[in-house]
TORBAVO-661852 format. One record per residue (C-alpha): residue number from 1; x, y, z; residue in one letter. Coordinates in nm, 2 decimals. Last residue first. Layout:
N
REC   num       px       py       pz   residuo
REC   NUM        X        Y        Z         A
...
// end
This chain:
338
REC   num       px       py       pz   residuo
REC   338    -9.64    -4.44     2.30         X
REC   337    -9.35    -4.67     2.24         X
REC   336    -9.27    -4.52     1.90         X
REC   335    -9.29    -4.16     2.03         X
REC   334    -9.04    -4.26     2.31         X
REC   333    -8.81    -4.42     2.06         X
REC   332    -8.80    -4.11     1.84         X
REC   331    -8.73    -3.89     2.14         X
REC   330    -8.43    -4.12     2.24         X
REC   329    -8.31    -4.09     1.88         X
REC   328    -8.34    -3.72     1.89         X
REC   327    -8.12    -3.71     2.20         X
REC   326    -7.84    -3.89     2.03         X
REC   325    -7.89    -3.71     1.70         X
REC   324    -7.90    -3.37     1.87         X
REC   323    -7.57    -3.45     2.05         X
REC   322    -7.41    -3.56     1.72         X
REC   321    -7.54    -3.24     1.55         X
REC   320    -7.39    -3.02     1.83         X
REC   319    -7.06    -3.21     1.81         X
REC   318    -7.05    -3.16     1.43         X
REC   317    -7.12    -2.79     1.47         X
REC   316    -6.82    -2.77     1.71         X
REC   315    -6.60    -2.95     1.47         X
REC   314    -6.69    -2.73     1.17         X
REC   313    -6.38    -2.51     1.17         X
REC   312    -6.43    -2.20     0.96         X
REC   311    -6.16    -2.10     0.70         X
REC   310    -6.34    -2.13     0.37         X
REC   309    -6.34    -1.75     0.33         X
REC   308    -6.71    -1.66     0.34         X
REC   307    -6.71    -1.57     0.70         X
REC   306    -6.36    -1.53     0.86         X
REC   305    -6.40    -1.20     1.05         X
REC   304    -6.78    -1.24     1.08         X
REC   303    -6.73    -1.52     1.33         X
REC   302    -7.11    -1.59     1.36         X
REC   301    -7.08    -1.69     1.73         X
REC   300    -6.95    -1.98     1.93         X
REC   299    -7.08    -2.26     2.15         X
REC   298    -7.27    -2.44     1.88         X
REC   297    -7.63    -2.52     1.92         X
REC   296    -7.87    -2.79     2.05         X
REC   295    -8.25    -2.80     2.05         X
REC   294    -8.47    -3.08     2.17         X
REC   293    -8.84    -2.97     2.22         X
REC   292    -9.08    -2.93     2.51         X
REC   291    -8.87    -2.64     2.67         X
REC   290    -8.71    -2.64     3.01         X
REC   289    -8.37    -2.72     2.86         X
REC   288    -8.17    -2.58     2.56         X
REC   287    -7.86    -2.78     2.50         X
REC   286    -7.53    -2.60     2.43         X
REC   285    -7.22    -2.76     2.28         X
REC   284    -6.87    -2.68     2.39         X
REC   283    -6.59    -2.80     2.15         X
REC   282    -6.44    -2.47     2.04         X
REC   281    -6.25    -2.42     2.37         X
REC   280    -6.25    -2.75     2.56         X
REC   279    -6.12    -2.74     2.91         X
REC   278    -6.02    -2.37     2.94         X
REC   277    -6.34    -2.28     2.75         X
REC   276    -6.56    -2.48     2.98         X
REC   275    -6.41    -2.35     3.31         X
REC   274    -6.41    -1.99     3.18         X
REC   273    -6.77    -2.02     3.07         X
REC   272    -6.89    -2.15     3.41         X
REC   271    -6.72    -1.88     3.62         X
REC   270    -6.79    -1.61     3.35         X
REC   269    -7.17    -1.64     3.38         X
REC   268    -7.19    -1.63     3.76         X
REC   267    -7.40    -1.86     3.97         X
REC   266    -7.27    -2.17     3.79         X
REC   265    -7.52    -2.45     3.84         X
REC   264    -7.30    -2.76     3.82         X
REC   263    -7.42    -3.09     3.68         X
REC   262    -7.37    -3.47     3.74         X
REC   261    -7.15    -3.41     4.04         X
REC   260    -6.86    -3.61     4.18         X
REC   259    -6.75    -3.72     3.83         X
REC   258    -6.39    -3.60     3.84         X
REC   257    -6.49    -3.31     3.61         X
REC   256    -6.75    -3.22     3.86         X
REC   255    -6.49    -3.20     4.13         X
REC   254    -6.27    -2.97     3.92         X
REC   253    -6.58    -2.76     3.84         X
REC   252    -6.67    -2.71     4.20         X
REC   251    -6.32    -2.61     4.32         X
REC   250    -6.27    -2.24     4.23         X
REC   249    -6.64    -2.18     4.22         X
REC   248    -6.67    -2.25     4.60         X
REC   247    -6.96    -2.49     4.67         X
REC   246    -7.30    -2.38     4.79         X
REC   245    -7.37    -2.67     4.80         X
REC   244    -7.55    -2.99     4.72         X
REC   243    -7.88    -3.07     4.53         X
REC   242    -8.02    -3.43     4.53         X
REC   241    -8.38    -3.34     4.46         X
REC   240    -8.63    -3.50     4.69         X
REC   239    -8.85    -3.20     4.74         X
REC   238    -8.69    -3.13     5.08         X
REC   237    -8.36    -3.13     4.90         X
REC   236    -8.49    -2.85     4.68         X
REC   235    -8.59    -2.64     4.98         X
REC   234    -8.24    -2.70     5.14         X
REC   233    -8.07    -2.59     4.82         X
REC   232    -8.29    -2.28     4.80         X
REC   231    -8.21    -2.19     5.16         X
REC   230    -7.84    -2.23     5.09         X
REC   229    -7.84    -2.00     4.79         X
REC   228    -8.03    -1.70     4.93         X
REC   227    -7.93    -1.57     5.27         X
REC   226    -7.62    -1.78     5.35         X
REC   225    -7.46    -1.80     5.01         X
REC   224    -7.56    -1.44     4.92         X
REC   223    -7.40    -1.31     5.24         X
REC   222    -7.07    -1.17     5.12         X
REC   221    -6.70    -1.20     5.19         X
REC   220    -6.71    -1.25     5.57         X
REC   219    -7.05    -1.42     5.55         X
REC   218    -6.93    -1.76     5.66         X
REC   217    -6.64    -1.76     5.42         X
REC   216    -6.86    -1.62     5.13         X
REC   215    -6.85    -1.94     4.94         X
REC   214    -6.47    -1.93     4.94         X
REC   213    -6.48    -1.63     4.71         X
REC   212    -6.84    -1.51     4.64         X
REC   211    -7.08    -1.65     4.38         X
REC   210    -7.11    -2.00     4.52         X
REC   209    -7.17    -2.30     4.30         X
REC   208    -7.48    -2.52     4.32         X
REC   207    -7.40    -2.89     4.26         X
REC   206    -7.67    -3.11     4.12         X
REC   205    -7.63    -3.48     4.19         X
REC   204    -7.84    -3.71     3.97         X
REC   203    -8.07    -3.96     4.14         X
REC   202    -8.03    -4.23     3.88         X
REC   201    -7.95    -4.07     3.55         X
REC   200    -8.18    -4.11     3.24         X
REC   199    -7.98    -3.85     3.04         X
REC   198    -8.26    -3.64     2.90         X
REC   197    -8.40    -3.63     3.26         X
REC   196    -8.11    -3.41     3.34         X
REC   195    -8.31    -3.11     3.20         X
REC   194    -8.58    -3.15     3.47         X
REC   193    -8.32    -3.16     3.75         X
REC   192    -8.14    -2.86     3.61         X
REC   191    -8.47    -2.66     3.57         X
REC   190    -8.57    -2.75     3.93         X
REC   189    -8.23    -2.63     4.05         X
REC   188    -8.27    -2.31     3.85         X
REC   187    -8.62    -2.26     4.00         X
REC   186    -8.47    -2.29     4.35         X
REC   185    -8.20    -2.03     4.26         X
REC   184    -8.46    -1.80     4.13         X
REC   183    -8.68    -1.83     4.44         X
REC   182    -8.38    -1.78     4.68         X
REC   181    -8.25    -1.47     4.50         X
REC   180    -7.91    -1.41     4.35         X
REC   179    -7.99    -1.13     4.10         X
REC   178    -7.81    -0.86     4.31         X
REC   177    -7.49    -1.05     4.27         X
REC   176    -7.53    -1.08     3.90         X
REC   175    -7.61    -0.70     3.88         X
REC   174    -7.27    -0.62     4.04         X
REC   173    -7.09    -0.88     3.82         X
REC   172    -7.25    -0.71     3.51         X
REC   171    -7.51    -0.88     3.30         X
REC   170    -7.52    -1.13     3.01         X
REC   169    -7.62    -1.46     3.17         X
REC   168    -7.66    -1.54     3.54         X
REC   167    -7.75    -1.89     3.65         X
REC   166    -7.54    -2.08     3.38         X
REC   165    -7.61    -2.45     3.38         X
REC   164    -7.30    -2.66     3.34         X
REC   163    -7.26    -3.02     3.23         X
REC   162    -6.94    -3.22     3.22         X
REC   161    -6.97    -3.57     3.07         X
REC   160    -6.82    -3.47     2.74         X
REC   159    -6.84    -3.09     2.72         X
REC   158    -7.20    -2.97     2.75         X
REC   157    -7.32    -2.62     2.85         X
REC   156    -7.68    -2.65     2.96         X
REC   155    -7.90    -2.37     2.86         X
REC   154    -8.21    -2.21     3.01         X
REC   153    -8.58    -2.25     3.07         X
REC   152    -8.85    -2.16     3.33         X
REC   151    -9.13    -1.98     3.14         X
REC   150    -9.20    -2.18     2.83         X
REC   149    -9.47    -2.06     2.58         X
REC   148    -9.31    -2.28     2.31         X
REC   147    -9.26    -1.99     2.07         X
REC   146    -9.15    -1.75     2.34         X
REC   145    -8.89    -1.99     2.48         X
REC   144    -8.77    -2.07     2.13         X
REC   143    -8.71    -1.70     2.05         X
REC   142    -8.56    -1.65     2.40         X
REC   141    -8.30    -1.93     2.34         X
REC   140    -8.23    -1.79     1.99         X
REC   139    -8.09    -1.47     2.14         X
REC   138    -8.16    -1.17     2.36         X
REC   137    -8.48    -1.11     2.17         X
REC   136    -8.55    -0.76     2.06         X
REC   135    -8.64    -0.82     1.70         X
REC   134    -8.67    -0.52     1.47         X
REC   133    -8.45    -0.63     1.18         X
REC   132    -8.17    -0.42     1.31         X
REC   131    -8.21    -0.62     1.63         X
REC   130    -8.15    -0.95     1.44         X
REC   129    -7.84    -0.80     1.27         X
REC   128    -7.70    -0.69     1.60         X
REC   127    -7.77    -1.03     1.76         X
REC   126    -7.59    -1.22     1.48         X
REC   125    -7.72    -1.57     1.44         X
REC   124    -7.53    -1.89     1.51         X
REC   123    -7.61    -2.23     1.36         X
REC   122    -7.89    -2.39     1.55         X
REC   121    -7.96    -2.77     1.57         X
REC   120    -8.31    -2.90     1.59         X
REC   119    -8.44    -3.23     1.72         X
REC   118    -8.70    -3.49     1.64         X
REC   117    -8.83    -3.33     1.32         X
REC   116    -9.19    -3.36     1.22         X
REC   115    -9.26    -3.38     1.59         X
REC   114    -9.52    -3.11     1.57         X
REC   113    -9.32    -2.90     1.83         X
REC   112    -9.00    -2.98     1.64         X
REC   111    -9.15    -2.85     1.31         X
REC   110    -9.26    -2.54     1.49         X
REC   109    -8.92    -2.48     1.64         X
REC   108    -8.76    -2.52     1.30         X
REC   107    -8.99    -2.26     1.16         X
REC   106    -8.91    -2.02     1.44         X
REC   105    -8.53    -2.06     1.41         X
REC   104    -8.54    -2.03     1.03         X
REC   103    -8.74    -1.71     1.05         X
REC   102    -8.51    -1.56     1.31         X
REC   101    -8.22    -1.62     1.08         X
REC   100    -8.40    -1.45     0.79         X
REC    99    -8.48    -1.14     0.99         X
REC    98    -8.11    -1.11     1.09         X
REC    97    -7.99    -1.17     0.74         X
REC    96    -8.21    -0.90     0.60         X
REC    95    -8.12    -0.67     0.89         X
REC    94    -7.76    -0.67     0.78         X
REC    93    -7.44    -0.67     0.98         X
REC    92    -7.15    -0.76     0.75         X
REC    91    -6.90    -1.05     0.76         X
REC    90    -7.01    -1.19     0.43         X
REC    89    -7.19    -0.94     0.20         X
REC    88    -7.54    -1.03     0.08         X
REC    87    -7.70    -0.76    -0.13         X
REC    86    -7.69    -0.92    -0.48         X
REC    85    -7.76    -1.26    -0.31         X
REC    84    -8.10    -1.13    -0.18         X
REC    83    -8.17    -1.37     0.10         X
REC    82    -8.53    -1.48     0.18         X
REC    81    -8.57    -1.79    -0.04         X
REC    80    -8.73    -1.99     0.24         X
REC    79    -8.58    -2.31     0.11         X
REC    78    -8.62    -2.62     0.32         X
REC    77    -8.27    -2.74     0.21         X
REC    76    -8.19    -3.11     0.15         X
REC    75    -7.82    -3.16     0.10         X
REC    74    -7.76    -3.42    -0.16         X
REC    73    -7.43    -3.62    -0.15         X
REC    72    -7.54    -3.83     0.14         X
REC    71    -7.91    -3.91     0.12         X
REC    70    -8.20    -3.77     0.31         X
REC    69    -8.40    -3.74    -0.01         X
REC    68    -8.64    -3.47     0.10         X
REC    67    -8.96    -3.40    -0.08         X
REC    66    -9.19    -3.51     0.20         X
REC    65    -9.01    -3.26     0.43         X
REC    64    -9.18    -2.96     0.27         X
REC    63    -9.08    -2.67     0.04         X
REC    62    -8.77    -2.83    -0.11         X
REC    61    -8.45    -2.73    -0.28         X
REC    60    -8.21    -3.02    -0.32         X
REC    59    -7.86    -2.89    -0.31         X
REC    58    -7.57    -3.09    -0.46         X
REC    57    -7.25    -3.23    -0.32         X
REC    56    -6.99    -3.43    -0.52         X
REC    55    -6.73    -3.16    -0.51         X
REC    54    -6.66    -2.90    -0.24         X
REC    53    -6.48    -2.59    -0.36         X
REC    52    -6.54    -2.41    -0.03         X
REC    51    -6.66    -2.10    -0.22         X
REC    50    -6.86    -2.30    -0.47         X
REC    49    -7.04    -2.50    -0.20         X
REC    48    -7.09    -2.17    -0.01         X
REC    47    -7.27    -2.04    -0.32         X
REC    46    -7.51    -2.33    -0.33         X
REC    45    -7.59    -2.30     0.04         X
REC    44    -7.66    -1.93     0.00         X
REC    43    -7.89    -2.00    -0.30         X
REC    42    -8.07    -2.27    -0.10         X
REC    41    -8.18    -2.03     0.17         X
REC    40    -8.23    -2.17     0.52         X
REC    39    -8.37    -2.47     0.71         X
REC    38    -8.13    -2.75     0.65         X
REC    37    -8.24    -3.11     0.67         X
REC    36    -8.06    -3.40     0.83         X
REC    35    -8.20    -3.76     0.84         X
REC    34    -7.99    -3.94     1.10         X
REC    33    -7.76    -4.23     1.19         X
REC    32    -7.59    -4.32     0.86         X
REC    31    -7.65    -3.97     0.72         X
REC    30    -7.42    -3.82     0.97         X
REC    29    -7.14    -4.06     0.88         X
REC    28    -7.14    -3.96     0.51         X
REC    27    -6.96    -3.64     0.58         X
REC    26    -7.03    -3.35     0.34         X
REC    25    -7.31    -3.26     0.58         X
REC    24    -7.06    -3.14     0.84         X
REC    23    -6.86    -2.92     0.60         X
REC    22    -7.18    -2.77     0.45         X
REC    21    -7.32    -2.69     0.80         X
REC    20    -6.99    -2.52     0.89         X
REC    19    -7.00    -2.31     0.58         X
REC    18    -7.37    -2.21     0.60         X
REC    17    -7.32    -2.10     0.96         X
REC    16    -7.00    -1.90     0.91         X
REC    15    -7.17    -1.56     0.91         X
REC    14    -7.34    -1.35     0.64         X
REC    13    -7.62    -1.60     0.61         X
REC    12    -7.70    -1.56     0.98         X
REC    11    -7.82    -1.90     1.11         X
REC    10    -7.86    -2.19     0.87         X
REC     9    -8.10    -2.38     1.09         X
REC     8    -8.04    -2.76     1.11         X
REC     7    -8.35    -2.98     1.14         X
REC     6    -8.27    -3.33     1.25         X
REC     5    -8.50    -3.62     1.14         X
REC     4    -8.44    -3.91     1.37         X
REC     3    -8.34    -4.25     1.21         X
REC     2    -8.54    -4.57     1.21         X
REC     1    -8.32    -4.88     1.18         X
// end
């Protein structure tokens, strides 16, 4: 059986990325269905083996994929050798780590674009460290968006069969209301419809949530639903997209959990995130959609408070890798057929 090559970026070396990667790749199961390779610094991965006291695992430093073993017991690391171990302090903001993490993301994106890897998985980077290094991206999503020249892209939050696309990201509630515009809502519906093609669903149902209580109650509690959201839904339906709503945020996720909808567009960041974290904190995987590559990531940050202490839980990273493997296998089959 052909297996997809999965590129796993190490993220911020001062965070828990190296640790959760090590704990995942210590499991034989992953190698049975994929060919994982880490993009990072081999010295950091060797140190984390010592810290976590993991036996029977070695690091294979490589400069290209042709030198990879893809065997359990040996973690192949595309070694960029860009971390000074005498300077590395776990749990600390450092421009060196920020620059290195951006490098891993960009290089993994390039490998995915050339189909040398079929999917990439991102360990978390630290935004403050990244900005200290001179980068002004909001996060890894924007790095990949810029690299691929994509314009309409975003992230699915995944928890089992529940899928959520966040309309607003990191902004105040006041600004989130101001950002509700018909053209943007329509573009998000298009993005959701495109992203759902990964799942081969027959006429998927996309629910668009409301931003105001009770979907505005006919304009009593706000007019965004009437003026901006509903026109976008009607336009999408005229294009053959099965979009419904606007549906009150206090019921839309319950209905989606019961299988009434294939995806929910959450108009406000915290609506969608609260639903996901209540249902499965620490298990939510993100999938980048609207870009020509497959990229998943964990739903948490660098956890500087426990970095380098062998206390990080790797289950979320395992879920992100499993999702990447599933989608990467589909990509591999498509390439074989063409």
